[in-house]
N, CA, C and O atoms as a GROMACS GRO file, in nm:
protein
  416
    1MET      N    1  -0.968  -3.899  -5.670
    1MET     CA    2  -0.806  -3.761  -5.655
    1MET      C    3  -0.860  -3.610  -5.551
    1MET      O    4  -0.943  -3.532  -5.598
    2ASP      N    5  -0.827  -3.596  -5.472
    2ASP     CA    6  -0.907  -3.515  -5.431
    2ASP      C    7  -0.859  -3.377  -5.509
    2ASP      O    8  -0.779  -3.392  -5.601
    3GLU      N    9  -0.912  -3.222  -5.471
    3GLU     CA   10  -0.931  -3.137  -5.559
    3GLU      C   11  -0.821  -3.008  -5.418
    3GLU      O   12  -0.838  -2.988  -5.298
    4ILE      N   13  -0.748  -2.968  -5.490
    4ILE     CA   14  -0.655  -2.882  -5.387
    4ILE      C   15  -0.696  -2.763  -5.469
    4ILE      O   16  -0.665  -2.742  -5.586
    5GLN      N   17  -0.789  -2.669  -5.368
    5GLN     CA   18  -0.792  -2.485  -5.380
    5GLN      C   19  -0.699  -2.460  -5.329
    5GLN      O   20  -0.646  -2.528  -5.240
    6VAL      N   21  -0.644  -2.317  -5.391
    6VAL     CA   22  -0.548  -2.234  -5.377
    6VAL      C   23  -0.641  -2.094  -5.359
    6VAL      O   24  -0.699  -2.011  -5.430
    7ARG      N   25  -0.610  -2.130  -5.182
    7ARG     CA   26  -0.675  -1.948  -5.147
    7ARG      C   27  -0.550  -1.826  -5.155
    7ARG      O   28  -0.438  -1.821  -5.103
    8THR      N   29  -0.605  -1.758  -5.220
    8THR     CA   30  -0.502  -1.583  -5.256
    8THR      C   31  -0.584  -1.503  -5.083
    8THR      O   32  -0.696  -1.516  -5.033
    9VAL      N   33  -0.481  -1.438  -5.049
    9VAL     CA   34  -0.501  -1.302  -5.025
    9VAL      C   35  -0.474  -1.145  -5.038
    9VAL      O   36  -0.376  -1.086  -4.992
   10PRO      N   37  -0.568  -1.096  -5.102
   10PRO     CA   38  -0.507  -0.935  -5.116
   10PRO      C   39  -0.405  -0.893  -5.041
   10PRO      O   40  -0.396  -0.905  -4.919
   11LEU      N   41  -0.300  -0.827  -5.141
   11LEU     CA   42  -0.166  -0.805  -5.090
   11LEU      C   43  -0.211  -0.680  -5.005
   11LEU      O   44  -0.137  -0.642  -4.914
   12ARG      N   45  -0.309  -0.625  -5.027
   12ARG     CA   46  -0.340  -0.488  -4.946
   12ARG      C   47  -0.381  -0.614  -4.772
   12ARG      O   48  -0.354  -0.625  -4.652
   13GLU      N   49  -0.416  -0.644  -4.821
   13GLU     CA   50  -0.482  -0.712  -4.712
   13GLU      C   51  -0.337  -0.792  -4.581
   13GLU      O   52  -0.334  -0.811  -4.459
   14LEU      N   53  -0.265  -0.808  -4.663
   14LEU     CA   54  -0.155  -0.904  -4.604
   14LEU      C   55  -0.099  -0.778  -4.564
   14LEU      O   56  -0.046  -0.802  -4.456
   15ALA      N   57  -0.078  -0.630  -4.597
   15ALA     CA   58   0.008  -0.555  -4.577
   15ALA      C   59  -0.077  -0.504  -4.420
   15ALA      O   60  -0.030  -0.461  -4.315
   16ARG      N   61  -0.163  -0.521  -4.446
   16ARG     CA   62  -0.248  -0.444  -4.342
   16ARG      C   63  -0.235  -0.522  -4.241
   16ARG      O   64  -0.192  -0.449  -4.152
   17HIS      N   65  -0.252  -0.673  -4.181
   17HIS     CA   66  -0.188  -0.714  -4.108
   17HIS      C   67  -0.036  -0.723  -4.043
   17HIS      O   68   0.004  -0.718  -3.926
   18VAL      N   69   0.036  -0.739  -4.176
   18VAL     CA   70   0.181  -0.679  -4.148
   18VAL      C   71   0.220  -0.545  -4.034
   18VAL      O   72   0.308  -0.544  -3.947
   19SER      N   73   0.147  -0.463  -4.060
   19SER     CA   74   0.160  -0.336  -4.063
   19SER      C   75   0.102  -0.326  -3.920
   19SER      O   76   0.120  -0.224  -3.853
   20GLU      N   77   0.019  -0.454  -3.864
   20GLU     CA   78  -0.048  -0.420  -3.717
   20GLU      C   79   0.033  -0.518  -3.635
   20GLU      O   80   0.068  -0.475  -3.525
   21ALA      N   81   0.072  -0.650  -3.667
   21ALA     CA   82   0.199  -0.703  -3.598
   21ALA      C   83   0.331  -0.590  -3.587
   21ALA      O   84   0.334  -0.534  -3.477
   22TYR      N   85   0.392  -0.566  -3.641
   22TYR     CA   86   0.525  -0.480  -3.702
   22TYR      C   87   0.530  -0.335  -3.612
   22TYR      O   88   0.630  -0.286  -3.562
   23GLY      N   89   0.359  -0.267  -3.607
   23GLY     CA   90   0.328  -0.139  -3.528
   23GLY      C   91   0.419  -0.046  -3.656
   23GLY      O   92   0.489   0.047  -3.617
   24VAL      N   93   0.414  -0.072  -3.781
   24VAL     CA   94   0.390   0.068  -3.859
   24VAL      C   95   0.282   0.102  -3.979
   24VAL      O   96   0.212   0.003  -4.002
   25THR      N   97   0.268   0.153  -4.017
   25THR     CA   98   0.180   0.204  -4.120
   25THR      C   99   0.180   0.118  -4.222
   25THR      O  100   0.242   0.011  -4.223
   26THR      N  101   0.122   0.155  -4.298
   26THR     CA  102   0.099   0.060  -4.429
   26THR      C  103   0.171   0.118  -4.554
   26THR      O  104   0.201   0.068  -4.662
   27THR      N  105   0.193   0.261  -4.491
   27THR     CA  106   0.221   0.387  -4.585
   27THR      C  107   0.403   0.350  -4.605
   27THR      O  108   0.477   0.356  -4.702
   28ASP      N  109   0.430   0.301  -4.431
   28ASP     CA  110   0.563   0.276  -4.430
   28ASP      C  111   0.630   0.151  -4.520
   28ASP      O  112   0.747   0.140  -4.558
   29LEU      N  113   0.561   0.094  -4.531
   29LEU     CA  114   0.584  -0.036  -4.640
   29LEU      C  115   0.617   0.024  -4.750
   29LEU      O  116   0.739   0.038  -4.756
   30VAL      N  117   0.569   0.060  -4.828
   30VAL     CA  118   0.572   0.119  -4.959
   30VAL      C  119   0.695   0.278  -4.968
   30VAL      O  120   0.736   0.338  -5.067
   31SER      N  121   0.715   0.295  -4.861
   31SER     CA  122   0.803   0.423  -4.796
   31SER      C  123   0.972   0.418  -4.865
   31SER      O  124   1.036   0.314  -4.879
   32GLU      N  125   1.001   0.504  -4.888
   32GLU     CA  126   1.192   0.481  -4.851
   32GLU      C  127   1.265   0.479  -4.767
   32GLU      O  128   1.385   0.464  -4.791
   33ARG      N  129   1.213   0.494  -4.624
   33ARG     CA  130   1.231   0.471  -4.492
   33ARG      C  131   1.294   0.325  -4.476
   33ARG      O  132   1.232   0.221  -4.499
   34LEU      N  133   1.408   0.332  -4.440
   34LEU     CA  134   1.493   0.190  -4.425
   34LEU      C  135   1.518   0.193  -4.262
   34LEU      O  136   1.635   0.170  -4.232
   35THR      N  137   1.433   0.216  -4.160
   35THR     CA  138   1.439   0.160  -4.015
   35THR      C  139   1.453   0.035  -3.985
   35THR      O  140   1.417  -0.049  -4.068
   36GLY      N  141   1.498   0.002  -3.882
   36GLY     CA  142   1.459  -0.141  -3.867
   36GLY      C  143   1.339  -0.235  -3.856
   36GLY      O  144   1.329  -0.340  -3.921
   37GLU      N  145   1.264  -0.197  -3.782
   37GLU     CA  146   1.150  -0.212  -3.800
   37GLU      C  147   1.062  -0.188  -3.942
   37GLU      O  148   0.995  -0.288  -3.966
   38ILE      N  149   1.051  -0.115  -4.010
   38ILE     CA  150   1.019  -0.125  -4.130
   38ILE      C  151   1.099  -0.202  -4.243
   38ILE      O  152   1.021  -0.251  -4.326
   39VAL      N  153   1.185  -0.217  -4.261
   39VAL     CA  154   1.264  -0.289  -4.305
   39VAL      C  155   1.179  -0.498  -4.267
   39VAL      O  156   1.128  -0.583  -4.340
   40ARG      N  157   1.211  -0.489  -4.116
   40ARG     CA  158   1.146  -0.619  -4.102
   40ARG      C  159   0.991  -0.644  -4.151
   40ARG      O  160   0.932  -0.751  -4.171
   41ALA      N  161   0.949  -0.521  -4.162
   41ALA     CA  162   0.803  -0.582  -4.167
   41ALA      C  163   0.787  -0.620  -4.356
   41ALA      O  164   0.738  -0.718  -4.412
   42ARG      N  165   0.865  -0.471  -4.423
   42ARG     CA  166   0.861  -0.516  -4.552
   42ARG      C  167   0.916  -0.638  -4.619
   42ARG      O  168   0.889  -0.683  -4.730
   43LEU      N  169   1.010  -0.688  -4.515
   43LEU     CA  170   1.055  -0.853  -4.586
   43LEU      C  171   1.000  -0.938  -4.560
   43LEU      O  172   1.024  -1.027  -4.642
   44CYS      N  173   0.898  -0.984  -4.450
   44CYS     CA  174   0.771  -1.040  -4.414
   44CYS      C  175   0.702  -1.028  -4.524
   44CYS      O  176   0.681  -1.127  -4.595
   45LEU      N  177   0.664  -0.925  -4.551
   45LEU     CA  178   0.523  -0.892  -4.604
   45LEU      C  179   0.564  -0.931  -4.789
   45LEU      O  180   0.473  -0.962  -4.865
   46TYR      N  181   0.726  -0.920  -4.845
   46TYR     CA  182   0.717  -1.006  -4.950
   46TYR      C  183   0.728  -1.174  -4.935
   46TYR      O  184   0.682  -1.256  -5.014
   47TRP      N  185   0.805  -1.200  -4.805
   47TRP     CA  186   0.742  -1.326  -4.799
   47TRP      C  187   0.617  -1.390  -4.786
   47TRP      O  188   0.589  -1.503  -4.827
   48LEU      N  189   0.539  -1.305  -4.723
   48LEU     CA  190   0.375  -1.365  -4.695
   48LEU      C  191   0.266  -1.362  -4.845
   48LEU      O  192   0.157  -1.414  -4.869
   49ALA      N  193   0.383  -1.254  -4.942
   49ALA     CA  194   0.324  -1.251  -5.056
   49ALA      C  195   0.305  -1.350  -5.165
   49ALA      O  196   0.202  -1.382  -5.224
   50ARG      N  197   0.451  -1.398  -5.182
   50ARG     CA  198   0.494  -1.490  -5.215
   50ARG      C  199   0.391  -1.616  -5.211
   50ARG      O  200   0.325  -1.671  -5.299
   51ARG      N  201   0.405  -1.639  -5.079
   51ARG     CA  202   0.310  -1.791  -5.016
   51ARG      C  203   0.165  -1.758  -5.081
   51ARG      O  204   0.106  -1.812  -5.175
   52HIS      N  205   0.130  -1.649  -4.994
   52HIS     CA  206  -0.042  -1.606  -4.985
   52HIS      C  207  -0.099  -1.516  -5.119
   52HIS      O  208  -0.208  -1.462  -5.103
   53THR      N  209  -0.044  -1.502  -5.224
   53THR     CA  210  -0.105  -1.487  -5.333
   53THR      C  211  -0.026  -1.555  -5.450
   53THR      O  212   0.076  -1.623  -5.439
   54LEU      N  213  -0.099  -1.520  -5.571
   54LEU     CA  214   0.001  -1.583  -5.670
   54LEU      C  215   0.006  -1.487  -5.768
   54LEU      O  216  -0.025  -1.517  -5.884
   55HIS      N  217   0.050  -1.340  -5.730
   55HIS     CA  218   0.126  -1.243  -5.804
   55HIS      C  219   0.300  -1.254  -5.815
   55HIS      O  220   0.348  -1.296  -5.709
   56SER      N  221   0.385  -1.229  -5.902
   56SER     CA  222   0.494  -1.299  -5.991
   56SER      C  223   0.617  -1.148  -5.871
   56SER      O  224   0.571  -1.052  -5.809
   57TYR      N  225   0.745  -1.183  -5.880
   57TYR     CA  226   0.736  -1.107  -5.832
   57TYR      C  227   0.764  -0.951  -5.831
   57TYR      O  228   0.774  -0.863  -5.746
   58PRO      N  229   0.770  -0.962  -5.960
   58PRO     CA  230   0.774  -0.798  -6.078
   58PRO      C  231   0.646  -0.702  -6.056
   58PRO      O  232   0.633  -0.581  -6.077
   59THR      N  233   0.515  -0.847  -5.981
   59THR     CA  234   0.358  -0.745  -5.982
   59THR      C  235   0.378  -0.724  -5.817
   59THR      O  236   0.342  -0.613  -5.777
   60ILE      N  237   0.420  -0.796  -5.735
   60ILE     CA  238   0.450  -0.752  -5.626
   60ILE      C  239   0.540  -0.618  -5.626
   60ILE      O  240   0.482  -0.518  -5.584
   61GLY      N  241   0.679  -0.603  -5.669
   61GLY     CA  242   0.745  -0.495  -5.630
   61GLY      C  243   0.696  -0.354  -5.691
   61GLY      O  244   0.725  -0.238  -5.663
   62ARG      N  245   0.620  -0.408  -5.774
   62ARG     CA  246   0.546  -0.324  -5.873
   62ARG      C  247   0.428  -0.221  -5.798
   62ARG      O  248   0.406  -0.101  -5.813
   63VAL      N  249   0.390  -0.279  -5.748
   63VAL     CA  250   0.272  -0.307  -5.586
   63VAL      C  251   0.319  -0.201  -5.513
   63VAL      O  252   0.271  -0.092  -5.484
   64LEU      N  253   0.461  -0.275  -5.479
   64LEU     CA  254   0.533  -0.239  -5.392
   64LEU      C  255   0.649  -0.094  -5.326
   64LEU      O  256   0.718  -0.052  -5.232
   65ARG      N  257   0.603  -0.073  -5.450
   65ARG     CA  258   0.768   0.040  -5.477
   65ARG      C  259   0.852  -0.009  -5.503
   65ARG      O  260   0.957   0.052  -5.481
   66ARG      N  261   0.861  -0.145  -5.565
   66ARG     CA  262   1.001  -0.214  -5.556
   66ARG      C  263   1.061  -0.302  -5.666
   66ARG      O  264   0.990  -0.380  -5.730
   67ASP      N  265   1.209  -0.286  -5.688
   67ASP     CA  266   1.234  -0.384  -5.834
   67ASP      C  267   1.233  -0.552  -5.757
   67ASP      O  268   1.273  -0.592  -5.648
   68HIS      N  269   1.161  -0.625  -5.884
   68HIS     CA  270   1.105  -0.732  -5.850
   68HIS      C  271   1.286  -0.845  -5.798
   68HIS      O  272   1.305  -0.955  -5.747
   69SER      N  273   1.357  -0.756  -5.838
   69SER     CA  274   1.503  -0.871  -5.747
   69SER      C  275   1.521  -0.825  -5.556
   69SER      O  276   1.560  -0.886  -5.456
   70THR      N  277   1.482  -0.720  -5.577
   70THR     CA  278   1.425  -0.640  -5.456
   70THR      C  279   1.346  -0.763  -5.331
   70THR      O  280   1.398  -0.799  -5.226
   71VAL      N  281   1.240  -0.796  -5.372
   71VAL     CA  282   1.121  -0.827  -5.375
   71VAL      C  283   1.190  -1.012  -5.333
   71VAL      O  284   1.175  -1.075  -5.228
   72LEU      N  285   1.246  -1.042  -5.429
   72LEU     CA  286   1.319  -1.183  -5.439
   72LEU      C  287   1.420  -1.164  -5.345
   72LEU      O  288   1.432  -1.276  -5.294
   73SER      N  289   1.494  -1.096  -5.296
   73SER     CA  290   1.626  -1.078  -5.204
   73SER      C  291   1.522  -1.061  -5.071
   73SER      O  292   1.519  -1.150  -4.986
   74GLY      N  293   1.426  -0.924  -5.059
   74GLY     CA  294   1.418  -0.968  -4.940
   74GLY      C  295   1.341  -1.097  -4.898
   74GLY      O  296   1.347  -1.115  -4.776
   75GLN      N  297   1.280  -1.179  -4.956
   75GLN     CA  298   1.172  -1.276  -4.931
   75GLN      C  299   1.307  -1.404  -4.905
   75GLN      O  300   1.280  -1.502  -4.835
   76ARG      N  301   1.394  -1.396  -4.945
   76ARG     CA  302   1.509  -1.513  -4.906
   76ARG      C  303   1.514  -1.462  -4.757
   76ARG      O  304   1.458  -1.513  -4.660
   77LYS      N  305   1.595  -1.347  -4.760
   77LYS     CA  306   1.636  -1.310  -4.634
   77LYS      C  307   1.525  -1.315  -4.502
   77LYS      O  308   1.547  -1.293  -4.383
   78HIS      N  309   1.387  -1.356  -4.576
   78HIS     CA  310   1.334  -1.382  -4.420
   78HIS      C  311   1.311  -1.450  -4.357
   78HIS      O  312   1.290  -1.456  -4.236
   79ALA      N  313   1.315  -1.554  -4.487
   79ALA     CA  314   1.326  -1.664  -4.476
   79ALA      C  315   1.388  -1.752  -4.410
   79ALA      O  316   1.350  -1.850  -4.346
   80ALA      N  317   1.480  -1.709  -4.432
   80ALA     CA  318   1.646  -1.734  -4.330
   80ALA      C  319   1.637  -1.661  -4.220
   80ALA      O  320   1.745  -1.636  -4.166
   81ARG      N  321   1.551  -1.623  -4.175
   81ARG     CA  322   1.559  -1.535  -4.055
   81ARG      C  323   1.475  -1.604  -3.950
   81ARG      O  324   1.515  -1.641  -3.840
   82MET      N  325   1.339  -1.619  -4.003
   82MET     CA  326   1.279  -1.714  -3.952
   82MET      C  327   1.359  -1.850  -3.893
   82MET      O  328   1.344  -1.885  -3.776
   83GLN      N  329   1.425  -1.905  -3.964
   83GLN     CA  330   1.535  -1.968  -3.956
   83GLN      C  331   1.663  -1.980  -3.838
   83GLN      O  332   1.737  -2.072  -3.803
   84SER      N  333   1.650  -1.850  -3.799
   84SER     CA  334   1.721  -1.830  -3.709
   84SER      C  335   1.712  -1.740  -3.595
   84SER      O  336   1.805  -1.714  -3.518
   85ASP      N  337   1.576  -1.686  -3.588
   85ASP     CA  338   1.484  -1.590  -3.515
   85ASP      C  339   1.375  -1.587  -3.473
   85ASP      O  340   1.287  -1.509  -3.509
   86PRO      N  341   1.362  -1.703  -3.364
   86PRO     CA  342   1.227  -1.727  -3.335
   86PRO      C  343   1.124  -1.657  -3.360
   86PRO      O  344   1.021  -1.705  -3.408
   87GLN      N  345   1.153  -1.440  -3.304
   87GLN     CA  346   1.057  -1.414  -3.267
   87GLN      C  347   0.978  -1.381  -3.418
   87GLN      O  348   0.858  -1.360  -3.437
   88ALA      N  349   1.071  -1.384  -3.502
   88ALA     CA  350   1.066  -1.346  -3.637
   88ALA      C  351   0.964  -1.431  -3.685
   88ALA      O  352   0.870  -1.382  -3.748
   89ALA      N  353   0.974  -1.580  -3.660
   89ALA     CA  354   0.925  -1.744  -3.680
   89ALA      C  355   0.688  -1.696  -3.611
   89ALA      O  356   0.570  -1.694  -3.646
   90ARG      N  357   0.780  -1.673  -3.507
   90ARG     CA  358   0.642  -1.629  -3.420
   90ARG      C  359   0.554  -1.548  -3.494
   90ARG      O  360   0.446  -1.587  -3.539
   91ILE      N  361   0.599  -1.435  -3.508
   91ILE     CA  362   0.522  -1.307  -3.601
   91ILE      C  363   0.481  -1.356  -3.752
   91ILE      O  364   0.373  -1.337  -3.808
   92THR      N  365   0.583  -1.416  -3.797
   92THR     CA  366   0.511  -1.477  -3.937
   92THR      C  367   0.380  -1.562  -3.937
   92THR      O  368   0.273  -1.558  -3.999
   93SER      N  369   0.442  -1.651  -3.831
   93SER     CA  370   0.277  -1.763  -3.765
   93SER      C  371   0.150  -1.690  -3.726
   93SER      O  372   0.039  -1.744  -3.733
   94GLU      N  373   0.170  -1.563  -3.684
   94GLU     CA  374   0.085  -1.541  -3.572
   94GLU      C  375   0.008  -1.492  -3.703
   94GLU      O  376  -0.103  -1.541  -3.721
   95ILE      N  377   0.066  -1.384  -3.814
   95ILE     CA  378  -0.010  -1.346  -3.940
   95ILE      C  379  -0.049  -1.445  -4.016
   95ILE      O  380  -0.158  -1.431  -4.071
   96GLU      N  381   0.000  -1.524  -4.030
   96GLU     CA  382  -0.039  -1.678  -4.108
   96GLU      C  383  -0.176  -1.728  -4.038
   96GLU      O  384  -0.269  -1.752  -4.116
   97ALA      N  385  -0.192  -1.740  -3.943
   97ALA     CA  386  -0.253  -1.793  -3.845
   97ALA      C  387  -0.405  -1.678  -3.907
   97ALA      O  388  -0.505  -1.715  -3.967
   98LYS      N  389  -0.358  -1.508  -3.854
   98LYS     CA  390  -0.499  -1.445  -3.880
   98LYS      C  391  -0.542  -1.439  -4.043
   98LYS      O  392  -0.653  -1.395  -4.073
   99ILE      N  393  -0.467  -1.476  -4.126
   99ILE     CA  394  -0.485  -1.463  -4.247
   99ILE      C  395  -0.615  -1.611  -4.272
   99ILE      O  396  -0.724  -1.590  -4.325
  100CYS      N  397  -0.574  -1.748  -4.221
  100CYS     CA  398  -0.642  -1.850  -4.288
  100CYS      C  399  -0.751  -1.771  -4.176
  100CYS      O  400  -0.861  -1.752  -4.227
  101GLU      N  401  -0.742  -1.740  -4.084
  101GLU     CA  402  -0.891  -1.673  -4.036
  101GLU      C  403  -1.014  -1.642  -4.109
  101GLU      O  404  -1.129  -1.686  -4.111
  102VAL      N  405  -0.922  -1.514  -4.192
  102VAL     CA  406  -1.041  -1.444  -4.283
  102VAL      C  407  -1.054  -1.554  -4.372
  102VAL      O  408  -1.159  -1.619  -4.369
  103THR      N  409  -0.979  -1.578  -4.437
  103THR     CA  410  -1.013  -1.670  -4.591
  103THR      C  411  -1.064  -1.833  -4.541
  103THR      O  412  -1.098  -1.909  -4.632
  104ALA      N  413  -1.067  -1.880  -4.405
  104ALA     CA  414  -1.181  -2.002  -4.388
  104ALA      C  415  -1.310  -1.959  -4.415
  104ALA      O  416  -1.404  -2.038  -4.407
   0.00000   0.00000   0.00000
């Protein structure tokens, strides 16, 4: 039987990749600001954090200064957005490719 290895990425590293891809700062990701690009970056970070870390919604929320239900809702919104917006899907795929380069 093949052994499955789970590779996780530190949340700080994910935040750095997301901020670079969206042209925002890591401080913006945890700020109260609600401008479009910051919100889109934040939702992407929620989605990536659930996919590439073993952190729970409450833990991700604490680190990013949000409630766990905000993280859950945002992660779902980003998943739906990737289905309808090719640019969101492309950006997320590019971030995942960089993450895989780092963890490989």
